[in-house]
ZADO-1210 file (C-alpha; in nm, 4 decimals, padded with zeros to 6 digits):
<atoms>
<atom x="-00.9249" y="-02.6030" z="-05.3047" code="UNK" pos="1"/>
<atom x="-01.3217" y="-02.5451" z="-05.2887" code="UNK" pos="2"/>
<atom x="-01.4947" y="-02.4193" z="-05.0055" code="UNK" pos="3"/>
<atom x="-01.7843" y="-02.6260" z="-04.8674" code="UNK" pos="4"/>
<atom x="-02.0923" y="-02.4476" z="-04.9225" code="UNK" pos="5"/>
<atom x="-02.2178" y="-02.2907" z="-04.6260" code="UNK" pos="6"/>
<atom x="-02.5455" y="-02.3828" z="-04.3810" code="UNK" pos="7"/>
<atom x="-02.6821" y="-02.6181" z="-04.2746" code="UNK" pos="8"/>
<atom x="-02.6527" y="-03.0146" z="-04.4360" code="UNK" pos="9"/>
<atom x="-02.2962" y="-02.9834" z="-04.5015" code="UNK" pos="10"/>
<atom x="-02.1198" y="-03.3190" z="-04.4076" code="UNK" pos="11"/>
<atom x="-01.7385" y="-03.3397" z="-04.3313" code="UNK" pos="12"/>
<atom x="-01.5570" y="-03.5252" z="-04.6274" code="UNK" pos="13"/>
<atom x="-01.4531" y="-03.8749" z="-04.4014" code="UNK" pos="14"/>
<atom x="-01.6358" y="-03.9721" z="-04.1032" code="UNK" pos="15"/>
<atom x="-01.5033" y="-03.8759" z="-03.7674" code="UNK" pos="16"/>
<atom x="-01.3436" y="-04.2299" z="-03.5170" code="UNK" pos="17"/>
<atom x="-01.5752" y="-04.3441" z="-03.2629" code="UNK" pos="18"/>
<atom x="-01.4540" y="-04.2145" z="-02.9247" code="UNK" pos="19"/>
<atom x="-01.6586" y="-04.3819" z="-02.6781" code="UNK" pos="20"/>
<atom x="-01.5775" y="-04.7261" z="-02.5558" code="UNK" pos="21"/>
<atom x="-01.2048" y="-04.7142" z="-02.7045" code="UNK" pos="22"/>
<atom x="-01.0340" y="-04.8427" z="-02.3645" code="UNK" pos="23"/>
<atom x="-01.3425" y="-05.0533" z="-02.2257" code="UNK" pos="24"/>
<atom x="-01.3079" y="-05.2345" z="-02.5730" code="UNK" pos="25"/>
<atom x="-00.9214" y="-05.2398" z="-02.5556" code="UNK" pos="26"/>
<atom x="-00.9210" y="-05.4156" z="-02.1759" code="UNK" pos="27"/>
<atom x="-01.2289" y="-05.6838" z="-02.3191" code="UNK" pos="28"/>
<atom x="-00.9626" y="-05.8090" z="-02.5787" code="UNK" pos="29"/>
<atom x="-00.6584" y="-05.8350" z="-02.3585" code="UNK" pos="30"/>
<atom x="-00.8731" y="-06.0018" z="-02.1629" code="UNK" pos="31"/>
<atom x="-01.0134" y="-06.2583" z="-02.3610" code="UNK" pos="32"/>
<atom x="-00.6952" y="-06.3341" z="-02.4727" code="UNK" pos="33"/>
<atom x="-00.4997" y="-06.3953" z="-02.1543" code="UNK" pos="34"/>
<atom x="-00.7707" y="-06.6019" z="-02.0911" code="UNK" pos="35"/>
<atom x="-00.7194" y="-06.7989" z="-02.4341" code="UNK" pos="36"/>
<atom x="-00.3218" y="-06.8342" z="-02.3138" code="UNK" pos="37"/>
<atom x="-00.4106" y="-06.9122" z="-01.9454" code="UNK" pos="38"/>
<atom x="-00.6382" y="-07.2205" z="-02.0917" code="UNK" pos="39"/>
<atom x="-00.3790" y="-07.3053" z="-02.3740" code="UNK" pos="40"/>
<atom x="-00.1258" y="-07.3297" z="-02.0881" code="UNK" pos="41"/>
<atom x="-00.2664" y="-07.4367" z="-01.8313" code="UNK" pos="42"/>
<atom x="-00.4095" y="-07.7331" z="-02.0169" code="UNK" pos="43"/>
<atom x="-00.0937" y="-07.8292" z="-02.1093" code="UNK" pos="44"/>
<atom x="00.0711" y="-07.8016" z="-01.7635" code="UNK" pos="45"/>
<atom x="-00.2276" y="-08.0163" z="-01.6319" code="UNK" pos="46"/>
<atom x="-00.1697" y="-08.2905" z="-01.8499" code="UNK" pos="47"/>
<atom x="00.1724" y="-08.3196" z="-01.7708" code="UNK" pos="48"/>
<atom x="00.1136" y="-08.3455" z="-01.3877" code="UNK" pos="49"/>
<atom x="-00.1209" y="-08.5963" z="-01.4785" code="UNK" pos="50"/>
<atom x="00.0970" y="-08.7910" z="-01.7017" code="UNK" pos="51"/>
<atom x="00.3471" y="-08.7827" z="-01.3985" code="UNK" pos="52"/>
<atom x="00.1042" y="-08.9562" z="-01.1185" code="UNK" pos="53"/>
<atom x="-00.0185" y="-09.2005" z="-01.3709" code="UNK" pos="54"/>
<atom x="00.3283" y="-09.2884" z="-01.4145" code="UNK" pos="55"/>
<atom x="00.4376" y="-09.2953" z="-01.0246" code="UNK" pos="56"/>
<atom x="00.0530" y="-09.5195" z="-00.9808" code="UNK" pos="57"/>
<atom x="00.1600" y="-09.7419" z="-01.2684" code="UNK" pos="58"/>
<atom x="00.5532" y="-09.7921" z="-01.1180" code="UNK" pos="59"/>
<atom x="00.4286" y="-09.8613" z="-00.7643" code="UNK" pos="60"/>
<atom x="00.1301" y="-10.1060" z="-00.8860" code="UNK" pos="61"/>
<atom x="00.3712" y="-10.2674" z="-01.1000" code="UNK" pos="62"/>
<atom x="00.6318" y="-10.2850" z="-00.7975" code="UNK" pos="63"/>
<atom x="00.4098" y="-10.4531" z="-00.5662" code="UNK" pos="64"/>
<atom x="00.2311" y="-10.6993" z="-00.8304" code="UNK" pos="65"/>
<atom x="00.5833" y="-10.8152" z="-00.9296" code="UNK" pos="66"/>
<atom x="00.7284" y="-10.8621" z="-00.5961" code="UNK" pos="67"/>
<atom x="00.4178" y="-11.0701" z="-00.4379" code="UNK" pos="68"/>
<atom x="00.4367" y="-11.2787" z="-00.7776" code="UNK" pos="69"/>
<atom x="00.8133" y="-11.3568" z="-00.6589" code="UNK" pos="70"/>
<atom x="00.7579" y="-11.3775" z="-00.3559" code="UNK" pos="71"/>
<atom x="00.4118" y="-11.6485" z="-00.3876" code="UNK" pos="72"/>
<atom x="00.6175" y="-11.8487" z="-00.6585" code="UNK" pos="73"/>
<atom x="00.8976" y="-11.9217" z="-00.3697" code="UNK" pos="74"/>
<atom x="00.6596" y="-11.9958" z="-00.1132" code="UNK" pos="75"/>
<atom x="00.4522" y="-12.2377" z="-00.3392" code="UNK" pos="76"/>
<atom x="00.8147" y="-12.4050" z="-00.4318" code="UNK" pos="77"/>
<atom x="00.7650" y="-12.2661" z="-00.7852" code="UNK" pos="78"/>
<atom x="01.1377" y="-12.1798" z="-00.7824" code="UNK" pos="79"/>
<atom x="01.1457" y="-12.1431" z="-01.1840" code="UNK" pos="80"/>
<atom x="00.7983" y="-11.9350" z="-01.2039" code="UNK" pos="81"/>
<atom x="00.9896" y="-11.7165" z="-00.9260" code="UNK" pos="82"/>
<atom x="01.3177" y="-11.7205" z="-01.1407" code="UNK" pos="83"/>
<atom x="01.1012" y="-11.5941" z="-01.4560" code="UNK" pos="84"/>
<atom x="01.0569" y="-11.2785" z="-01.2098" code="UNK" pos="85"/>
<atom x="01.3964" y="-11.1717" z="-01.2436" code="UNK" pos="86"/>
<atom x="01.5657" y="-10.9142" z="-01.4791" code="UNK" pos="87"/>
<atom x="01.8727" y="-10.9797" z="-01.7331" code="UNK" pos="88"/>
<atom x="02.1281" y="-10.8817" z="-01.4649" code="UNK" pos="89"/>
<atom x="02.0257" y="-11.0658" z="-01.1926" code="UNK" pos="90"/>
<atom x="01.9858" y="-11.4167" z="-01.4560" code="UNK" pos="91"/>
<atom x="02.3159" y="-11.3326" z="-01.5952" code="UNK" pos="92"/>
<atom x="02.4327" y="-11.3589" z="-01.2154" code="UNK" pos="93"/>
<atom x="02.2506" y="-11.6674" z="-01.1569" code="UNK" pos="94"/>
<atom x="02.1441" y="-11.9659" z="-01.4055" code="UNK" pos="95"/>
<atom x="01.7649" y="-12.1430" z="-01.3464" code="UNK" pos="96"/>
<atom x="01.9397" y="-12.4338" z="-01.2064" code="UNK" pos="97"/>
<atom x="02.1842" y="-12.2589" z="-00.9645" code="UNK" pos="98"/>
<atom x="01.8665" y="-12.0168" z="-00.8409" code="UNK" pos="99"/>
<atom x="01.6031" y="-12.3099" z="-00.7733" code="UNK" pos="100"/>
<atom x="01.8845" y="-12.5354" z="-00.5937" code="UNK" pos="101"/>
<atom x="01.9778" y="-12.2440" z="-00.4004" code="UNK" pos="102"/>
<atom x="01.5744" y="-12.1264" z="-00.3378" code="UNK" pos="103"/>
<atom x="01.5097" y="-12.5091" z="-00.2650" code="UNK" pos="104"/>
<atom x="01.7841" y="-12.5045" z="00.0058" code="UNK" pos="105"/>
<atom x="01.6817" y="-12.2273" z="00.2138" code="UNK" pos="106"/>
<atom x="01.3975" y="-12.1934" z="00.4844" code="UNK" pos="107"/>
<atom x="01.0293" y="-12.2640" z="00.3658" code="UNK" pos="108"/>
<atom x="00.8640" y="-11.9348" z="00.3283" code="UNK" pos="109"/>
<atom x="00.4942" y="-11.9519" z="00.5390" code="UNK" pos="110"/>
<atom x="00.3637" y="-11.5817" z="00.4664" code="UNK" pos="111"/>
<atom x="00.4629" y="-11.3146" z="00.3540" code="UNK" pos="112"/>
<atom x="00.3552" y="-10.8850" z="00.3356" code="UNK" pos="113"/>
<atom x="00.4372" y="-10.6858" z="00.0850" code="UNK" pos="114"/>
<atom x="00.4348" y="-10.3322" z="00.1449" code="UNK" pos="115"/>
<atom x="00.4799" y="-09.9810" z="-00.0202" code="UNK" pos="116"/>
<atom x="00.7114" y="-09.9293" z="-00.3266" code="UNK" pos="117"/>
<atom x="00.9500" y="-09.6522" z="-00.2586" code="UNK" pos="118"/>
<atom x="00.9732" y="-09.4797" z="-00.6379" code="UNK" pos="119"/>
<atom x="01.2950" y="-09.3159" z="-00.5192" code="UNK" pos="120"/>
<atom x="01.5040" y="-09.6013" z="-00.5122" code="UNK" pos="121"/>
<atom x="01.3099" y="-09.8592" z="-00.6669" code="UNK" pos="122"/>
<atom x="01.2333" y="-10.0774" z="-00.3432" code="UNK" pos="123"/>
<atom x="01.0081" y="-10.2709" z="-00.2186" code="UNK" pos="124"/>
<atom x="00.9752" y="-10.4218" z="00.1996" code="UNK" pos="125"/>
<atom x="00.8420" y="-10.7320" z="00.2252" code="UNK" pos="126"/>
<atom x="00.7838" y="-10.8951" z="00.5821" code="UNK" pos="127"/>
<atom x="00.8809" y="-11.2549" z="00.5543" code="UNK" pos="128"/>
<atom x="00.7748" y="-11.5268" z="00.7766" code="UNK" pos="129"/>
<atom x="00.9247" y="-11.8321" z="00.7325" code="UNK" pos="130"/>
<atom x="00.8196" y="-12.1942" z="00.8191" code="UNK" pos="131"/>
<atom x="00.9921" y="-12.1825" z="01.1410" code="UNK" pos="132"/>
<atom x="00.7981" y="-11.9257" z="01.2606" code="UNK" pos="133"/>
<atom x="01.1386" y="-11.6958" z="01.1910" code="UNK" pos="134"/>
<atom x="01.0864" y="-11.3420" z="01.0308" code="UNK" pos="135"/>
<atom x="01.2822" y="-11.0837" z="00.8577" code="UNK" pos="136"/>
<atom x="01.2100" y="-10.7909" z="00.6608" code="UNK" pos="137"/>
<atom x="01.3593" y="-10.8208" z="00.3082" code="UNK" pos="138"/>
<atom x="01.4233" y="-10.5152" z="00.0400" code="UNK" pos="139"/>
<atom x="01.3435" y="-10.6277" z="-00.2973" code="UNK" pos="140"/>
<atom x="01.5004" y="-10.3861" z="-00.5708" code="UNK" pos="141"/>
<atom x="01.3306" y="-10.3541" z="-00.8738" code="UNK" pos="142"/>
<atom x="01.4433" y="-10.2728" z="-01.2637" code="UNK" pos="143"/>
<atom x="01.2160" y="-10.1640" z="-01.5474" code="UNK" pos="144"/>
<atom x="01.2679" y="-10.3600" z="-01.8688" code="UNK" pos="145"/>
<atom x="01.4080" y="-10.1711" z="-02.1488" code="UNK" pos="146"/>
<atom x="01.1836" y="-10.3441" z="-02.3824" code="UNK" pos="147"/>
<atom x="00.8156" y="-10.3930" z="-02.1676" code="UNK" pos="148"/>
<atom x="00.8315" y="-10.1014" z="-01.9563" code="UNK" pos="149"/>
<atom x="00.7465" y="-10.3752" z="-01.7654" code="UNK" pos="150"/>
<atom x="00.9123" y="-10.3813" z="-01.3618" code="UNK" pos="151"/>
<atom x="01.1378" y="-10.6804" z="-01.2761" code="UNK" pos="152"/>
<atom x="01.2789" y="-10.8255" z="-00.9217" code="UNK" pos="153"/>
<atom x="01.6813" y="-10.7305" z="-00.9477" code="UNK" pos="154"/>
<atom x="01.7820" y="-10.8265" z="-00.6689" code="UNK" pos="155"/>
<atom x="01.6884" y="-10.9234" z="-00.2451" code="UNK" pos="156"/>
<atom x="01.8442" y="-10.8113" z="00.0493" code="UNK" pos="157"/>
</atoms>
């Protein structure tokens, strides 16, 4: 192997690796990677939470609306329209004519107040006042229609 010439101006055969800032670049790269992972996972988690919250709000809104429509139809004496708010199970238990006959024989509803939907049991309390002055709290049981996704009245206690 030939020896390098002596004296100033001699260059080594390869450049030495840089020694300054090696650790700071490593930590900067790791921090940027962690931030990217946090943004991706955090964004996905936020989207899931947002979907859950909006789903619960939709159930609450639909439950109150269908309960209100049902009791409005009963109080207006439009029993066929009330029957249309029922789920398929309730319609199988009672025909339209049987429902209309039964609803017409019950005391006339003069006013009602729909409460908040319980999203765990899918029930809605409704305070009903009858024409004679009597009042009671009824519990509307809801069910989601498998075809449309909308809420329906499936019974009243």
